[in-house]
C-alpha positions in Angstrom: 48.8 -1.9 -7.1 50.4 -3.9 -9.8 52.9 -2.3 -12.2 53.7 -3.5 -15.7 57.5 -4.1 -16.0 59.1 -3.6 -19.4 62.7 -4.3 -20.4 64.3 -2.5 -23.2 67.3 -3.6 -25.3 68.9 -1.7 -28.1 66.5 -1.8 -31.1 63.9 -4.0 -29.3 61.2 -3.6 -26.7 59.8 -6.6 -24.7 56.5 -6.6 -22.8 56.5 -8.4 -19.5 54.5 -11.5 -19.0 51.9 -9.6 -17.0 50.5 -7.8 -20.1 50.3 -11.0 -22.1 48.5 -12.7 -19.2 45.9 -9.8 -18.9 45.1 -9.9 -22.6 44.8 -13.7 -22.6 42.6 -13.6 -19.5 40.3 -11.0 -21.1 39.9 -12.9 -24.3 39.1 -16.1 -22.3 36.5 -14.2 -20.2 34.8 -12.8 -23.2 34.3 -16.4 -24.6 33.3 -18.0 -21.3 31.5 -15.5 -19.2 28.6 -14.4 -21.5 25.4 -16.4 -21.3 24.4 -15.3 -24.8 27.2 -17.6 -26.1 25.8 -20.7 -24.5 24.2 -22.9 -27.1 20.9 -24.7 -26.4 19.8 -22.0 -24.0 16.1 -21.0 -23.7 15.0 -18.2 -26.0 12.5 -15.7 -24.5 10.5 -13.4 -26.7 8.8 -10.3 -25.4 5.4 -11.8 -26.0 6.3 -14.8 -23.8 7.7 -12.5 -21.2 4.4 -10.6 -21.1 2.5 -13.8 -20.8 4.7 -14.9 -17.9 4.1 -11.6 -16.1 0.4 -11.8 -16.6 0.4 -15.3 -15.0 3.0 -14.8 -12.2 3.8 -11.2 -11.4 2.7 -10.5 -7.8 1.5 -7.0 -8.5 -0.8 -8.3 -11.3 -2.2 -11.1 -9.1 -2.9 -8.7 -6.2 -4.6 -6.3 -8.6 -6.8 -9.1 -9.9 -7.7 -10.0 -6.4 -8.6 -6.5 -5.5 -10.7 -6.2 -8.7 -12.7 -9.3 -7.7 -13.3 -7.7 -4.3 -14.7 -4.6 -6.0 -17.0 -6.8 -8.2 -18.2 -8.8 -5.2 -19.3 -5.6 -3.5 -21.6 -4.8 -6.5 -24.7 -6.4 -4.9 -28.2 -5.1 -4.4 -28.0 -6.4 -0.8 -25.2 -3.9 -0.1 -27.4 -1.1 -1.3 -30.4 -2.0 0.9 -32.5 -3.2 -2.0 -33.3 -6.6 -0.5 -35.5 -7.4 2.5 -34.0 -8.3 5.9 -35.1 -11.5 7.5 -34.3 -12.3 11.2 -35.0 -15.1 13.5 -35.8 -13.8 17.0 -36.2 -15.8 20.2 -36.5 -14.8 23.8 -36.9 -16.3 27.3 -38.1 -14.0 30.1 -38.4 -15.2 33.7 -40.4 -13.2 36.3 -40.8 -13.7 40.1 -43.2 -11.1 41.5 -44.7 -10.6 45.0 -48.1 -9.8 43.4 -49.7 -12.0 40.8 -49.4 -10.8 37.2 -52.3 -10.7 34.7 -51.7 -14.4 34.2 -52.5 -15.0 37.9 -49.0 -16.3 38.5 -46.4 -14.8 40.7 -43.5 -16.9 39.2 -43.5 -17.7 35.5 -41.4 -17.9 32.3 -42.4 -16.4 29.0 -40.9 -18.0 25.9 -41.2 -16.8 22.3 -39.8 -17.4 18.9 -40.6 -15.5 15.7 -39.4 -14.8 12.2 -39.4 -11.2 11.2 -39.0 -9.6 7.8 -38.5 -5.9 7.1 -38.1 -4.0 3.8 -37.5 -0.3 2.9 -40.1 0.7 0.4 -38.8 4.2 -0.1 -35.9 6.2 1.3 -35.6 9.1 -1.1 -34.0 6.9 -3.8 -30.9 6.6 -1.6 -30.7 2.8 -2.1 -31.0 3.3 -5.9 -28.1 5.8 -5.9 -26.1 3.6 -3.5 -26.4 0.6 -5.9 -25.4 2.8 -8.9 -22.4 4.0 -6.9 -21.5 0.4 -6.1 -21.6 -0.5 -9.8 -19.4 2.5 -10.5 -17.0 1.4 -7.8 -16.9 -2.1 -9.5 -16.0 -0.5 -12.8 -13.4 1.7 -11.1 -11.9 -1.4 -9.5 -11.6 -3.1 -12.9 -9.9 0.0 -14.4 -7.5 0.2 -11.5 -6.6 -3.5 -12.0 -6.1 -2.8 -15.7 -4.0 0.2 -14.9 -1.7 -1.9 -12.7 -1.4 -4.6 -15.4 -0.5 -2.0 -18.0 2.1 -0.5 -15.7 3.7 -3.9 -15.2 3.6 -4.8 -18.9 5.2 -1.5 -19.7 7.9 -2.2 -17.1 8.4 -5.6 -18.6 8.9 -4.1 -22.1 11.3 -1.5 -20.8 13.2 -4.2 -18.9 13.3 -6.5 -21.9 14.6 -3.8 -24.3 16.9 -2.6 -21.5 18.4 -6.1 -21.4 18.6 -6.2 -25.2 20.5 -2.9 -25.2 22.8 -4.2 -22.4 23.5 -7.3 -24.5 24.4 -5.1 -27.5 26.6 -3.0 -25.3 28.5 -6.1 -24.2 28.9 -7.2 -27.9 30.3 -3.8 -28.7 32.6 -4.0 -25.8 33.8 -7.4 -27.1 34.5 -5.8 -30.5 36.5 -3.1 -28.8 38.6 -5.7 -26.9 39.2 -7.6 -30.1 40.4 -4.5 -31.9 42.6 -3.5 -29.0 43.9 -7.0 -28.7 44.9 -7.1 -32.4 46.5 -3.7 -32.1 48.5 -4.8 -29.0 49.6 -7.9 -30.8 50.8 -5.9 -33.8 52.6 -3.4 -31.6 54.3 -6.2 -29.8 55.5 -7.8 -33.0 56.6 -4.5 -34.4 58.5 -3.9 -31.2 60.3 -7.2 -31.5 61.5 -6.3 -35.0 62.5 -2.8 -34.0 59.7 -1.1 -35.9 58.0 0.4 -32.8 59.1 1.9 -29.5 58.1 1.1 -26.0 55.6 4.0 -25.9 53.5 2.5 -28.7 53.3 -0.8 -26.9 52.5 0.9 -23.6 49.8 2.9 -25.2 48.2 -0.1 -26.8 48.3 -2.0 -23.5 46.7 0.9 -21.6 43.9 1.1 -24.2 43.4 -2.7 -24.1 43.1 -2.6 -20.3 40.6 0.3 -20.6 38.5 -1.6 -23.0 38.6 -4.6 -20.6 37.3 -2.4 -17.8 34.5 -1.1 -20.1 33.6 -4.7 -20.9 33.4 -5.6 -17.3 31.1 -2.7 -16.7 28.9 -3.7 -19.6 28.6 -7.3 -18.3 27.6 -5.9 -14.9 24.9 -3.8 -16.6 23.7 -6.8 -18.5 23.4 -9.0 -15.5 21.6 -6.2 -13.5 19.2 -5.8 -16.4 18.6 -9.5 -16.5 17.8 -9.6 -12.8 15.4 -6.7 -13.2 13.5 -8.6 -15.8 13.5 -11.9 -13.8 12.0 -10.0 -10.8 9.1 -8.7 -13.0 8.5 -12.2 -14.3 8.7 -13.8 -10.8 11.5 -16.0 -12.1 14.6 -17.1 -10.0 16.9 -14.1 -10.0 19.7 -16.0 -11.6 17.6 -17.4 -14.6 19.4 -17.3 -17.9 18.0 -17.1 -21.4 18.5 -15.6 -24.8 16.4 -12.7 -26.0 15.3 -11.4 -29.3 17.2 -8.3 -30.2 15.4 -7.4 -33.4 12.7 -4.8 -33.2 10.0 -3.6 -35.6 8.2 -0.3 -35.4 4.5 0.3 -35.8 4.1 2.3 -39.0 0.3 2.8 -38.4 0.7 5.0 -35.4 -0.8 8.5 -35.8 -0.9 11.2 -33.2 -4.6 12.1 -33.6 -5.6 8.4 -33.4 -3.5 7.9 -30.2 -5.1 11.0 -28.6 -8.7 10.0 -29.6 -8.2 6.4 -28.3 -6.5 7.7 -25.1 -9.7 9.6 -24.2 -11.8 6.4 -24.4 -9.3 3.7 -23.5 -6.5 5.0 -21.3 -7.2 3.4 -17.9 -5.8 6.1 -15.7 -8.0 8.8 -17.4 -11.1 6.5 -17.3 -10.6 6.2 -13.5 -11.0 10.0 -13.2 -14.2 9.8 -15.3 -15.6 7.1 -13.0 -14.8 9.2 -10.0 -17.0 11.9 -11.4 -19.9 9.4 -11.7 -19.4 8.3 -8.1 -19.5 11.9 -6.9 -22.7 12.4 -8.8 -24.3 9.4 -7.2 -23.0 10.7 -3.8 -25.0 13.9 -4.3 -28.1 11.8 -4.8 -27.4 9.7 -1.7 -27.0 12.9 0.4 -30.3 14.4 -1.0 -32.2 11.3 0.0 -31.9 12.3 3.7 -34.4 15.1 3.0 -37.1 12.6 2.0 -39.4 10.5 4.3 -38.6 6.9 4.7 -41.3 4.2 4.3 -40.8 0.7 5.5 -42.8 -2.4 5.9 -42.4 -5.1 8.6 -44.0 -8.5 9.1 -43.5 -11.2 11.7 -44.9 -14.6 12.6 -44.1 -16.5 15.7 -45.0 -18.6 18.7 -45.1 -17.8 22.4 -46.1 -19.6 25.7 -46.1 -18.7 29.4 -45.4 -21.5 31.9 -45.5 -21.4 35.7 -42.1 -21.4 37.5 -38.8 -21.6 35.6 -39.7 -23.6 32.5 -38.3 -22.5 29.1 -40.2 -25.1 27.2 -42.9 -24.6 24.6 -45.5 -27.4 25.2 -48.5 -25.8 23.7 -47.5 -22.5 22.1 -49.9 -20.1 20.5 -49.1 -18.6 17.1 -49.4 -14.9 16.1 -48.9 -12.8 13.0 -48.3 -9.1 12.8 -47.6 -6.6 10.0 -47.2 -2.9 9.7 -46.0 0.1 7.8 -43.5 2.6 9.3 -43.2 6.2 8.0 -40.3 8.2 9.3 -39.5 11.8 8.5 -36.6 13.5 10.1 -37.3 17.1 11.3 -33.9 17.9 12.8 -30.6 16.0 13.1 -28.2 18.7 14.0 -27.8 19.9 10.4 -26.1 16.6 9.4 -28.2 16.2 6.3 -27.4 19.7 5.1 -23.7 19.3 5.8 -23.6 16.0 4.0 -25.4 17.5 1.0 -23.0 20.5 0.9 -19.9 18.2 1.1 -21.3 15.9 -1.6 -21.7 18.9 -4.0 -18.1 20.1 -3.2 -16.8 16.6 -3.9 -18.6 16.6 -7.2 -17.1 20.0 -8.1 -13.7 18.8 -7.1 -14.0 15.6 -9.2 -15.0 17.6 -12.3 -12.0 19.9 -11.8 -9.7 16.9 -11.5 -11.2 15.4 -14.6 -10.5 18.6 -16.6 -7.0 18.6 -15.2 -6.5 14.9 -16.2 -7.8 15.6 -19.7 -5.3 18.4 -20.2 -2.5 16.3 -18.7 -3.4 13.4 -21.0 -3.3 15.6 -24.1 0.1 17.0 -23.0 1.4 13.4 -22.3 0.4 12.2 -25.7 2.0 15.2 -27.4 5.2 14.9 -25.4 5.5 11.1 -25.9 4.7 11.5 -29.6 7.3 14.1 -30.2 9.9 12.1 -28.3 9.0 9.0 -30.3 9.4 10.8 -33.7 12.6 12.5 -32.5 14.0 9.1 -31.5 13.2 7.7 -34.9 15.0 10.6 -36.6 17.9 10.1 -34.3 18.0 6.4 -35.2 18.2 7.3 -38.9 21.0 9.8 -38.2 22.9 7.2 -36.1 22.6 4.7 -39.0 24.3 7.1 -41.3 26.8 8.0 -38.7 27.6 4.3 -38.2 28.2 3.8 -41.9 30.7 6.7 -41.9 32.4 5.4 -38.7 32.8 1.9 -40.2 34.2 3.3 -43.4 36.6 5.6 -41.5 37.7 2.7 -39.3 38.4 0.4 -42.3 40.5 3.0 -44.0 42.3 3.9 -40.8 43.1 0.3 -40.1 44.5 -0.2 -43.6 46.8 2.8 -43.1 47.7 1.7 -39.6 48.7 -1.7 -40.8 50.9 -0.1 -43.4 52.5 2.1 -40.8 51.0 5.3 -42.3 48.8 6.2 -39.4 49.6 7.0 -35.8 48.3 5.0 -32.9 46.4 8.0 -31.6 44.6 8.5 -34.9 43.8 4.8 -35.1 42.5 4.8 -31.5 40.3 7.8 -32.3 38.8 5.9 -35.3 38.2 2.9 -33.1 36.5 4.9 -30.4 34.3 6.6 -33.0 33.2 3.2 -34.3 32.5 1.9 -30.8 30.5 5.0 -29.8 28.5 4.8 -33.1 27.6 1.1 -32.4 26.6 1.9 -28.8 24.5 4.9 -29.8 22.6 3.1 -32.6 21.8 0.2 -30.3 20.5 2.5 -27.5 18.6 4.7 -30.0 16.8 1.7 -31.5 15.6 0.4 -28.2 14.7 3.9 -26.8 12.4 4.4 -29.8 10.7 1.0 -29.2 10.2 1.9 -25.5 8.6 5.2 -26.5 6.4 3.3 -29.0 5.2 1.1 -26.2 4.3 4.1 -24.1 2.2 5.4 -26.9 0.4 2.1 -27.2 -0.3 2.2 -23.5 -1.8 5.7 -23.8 -4.0 4.4 -26.6 -5.1 1.5 -24.6 -3.5 -1.0 -27.0 -0.8 -2.3 -24.7 -3.2 -4.9 -23.1 -4.9 -7.0 -25.7 -8.6 -7.5 -25.8 -8.3 -11.0 -24.4 -6.3 -9.7 -21.5 -8.8 -6.9 -20.9 -11.6 -9.5 -20.8 -9.6 -11.5 -18.3 -9.6 -8.5 -16.0 -13.2 -8.5 -15.0 -13.8 -12.2 -15.2 -13.7 -14.7 -12.5 -10.4 -16.5 -12.2 
């Protein structure tokens, strides 16, 4: 542990070279270490960050892939609405002690045929299956959109979190500059016998404390930058400048947000689609109680040759067709159990939909109140900052004239720094809450991006 060594002579106080070195090092670090001070650096807007996430974020790319799988499954063939066509061939060798009907004891029967089968009626089970597949396709699209909205919201939070961290670093720089100026004045006054060692020591301690706060702020800024880089699938160490100015949407209204949420909020729409799927599931289960009618047709060639000979030298052709009616009389109560379970699933899905609707209304109300409260706090912090700035200016004037104690000056400085930190955080917190409202209203993803989810890439 390093100690600061001070020498005192009558009427004068001298600060050891360690303190001067620390202050100089801090000032140099402030200038050199911050990437925001690098000229010619890339500037990244929130809109550009969102576009990058849409193109490169792994979660979004995976969600789009899963959405394409859901759409591929929406096919009438998967619902049994298309005929089945098979090519069938067989070779059968027989070696009997007694001659067969063909008069041969050893012979080979060879056949090849094409068969087609189609279900004409199965209690509308195939119709309900296709409707359920279409509902699953829509649900897959909504799930992909929900993932995209989650990522975009995370990008916005990370972007404004980085902006807040940059502001915190700037405020910490200002604190260091004020403390450095105070230490310089204290040192000069000590040299001329106008201040004692305690004043210089107090100024040094405060300057060191502000340096530690600055280091913590820089660490927070770099962590925030890495978080954003991860969401954008950029190299973790990528550097860029961001836009710190924010504007708020004055057109937002609580009733409009709630109305749009019930028709556009992807998470809620997924629960509605689950109800539709459960309804189709009931129809599928009921189809087991109906007879099934199918049609089959085949055309092929066959030939029987003496000995072991799988050839077809002079085959004979044949055509067959028929209808099959099947009605299940008993299958161990499986149809009844499936029907009961389907009705229970439908009831459960409707209960979950009611719960989701109530939760959505609460979420909109909570987020709206938090948003309005944050805007009110922001206005309060603006007034508080004006007061803190005025108080600091007057305190500095009195301190320079020697009419204010170092403790009172430090208190004015801390009030100013706290006010600047608070107003920066309040502004970005309000913007993040606004984004959450836009997400609830289904406005976070633009119409073009919604269309992209659900189109082939």
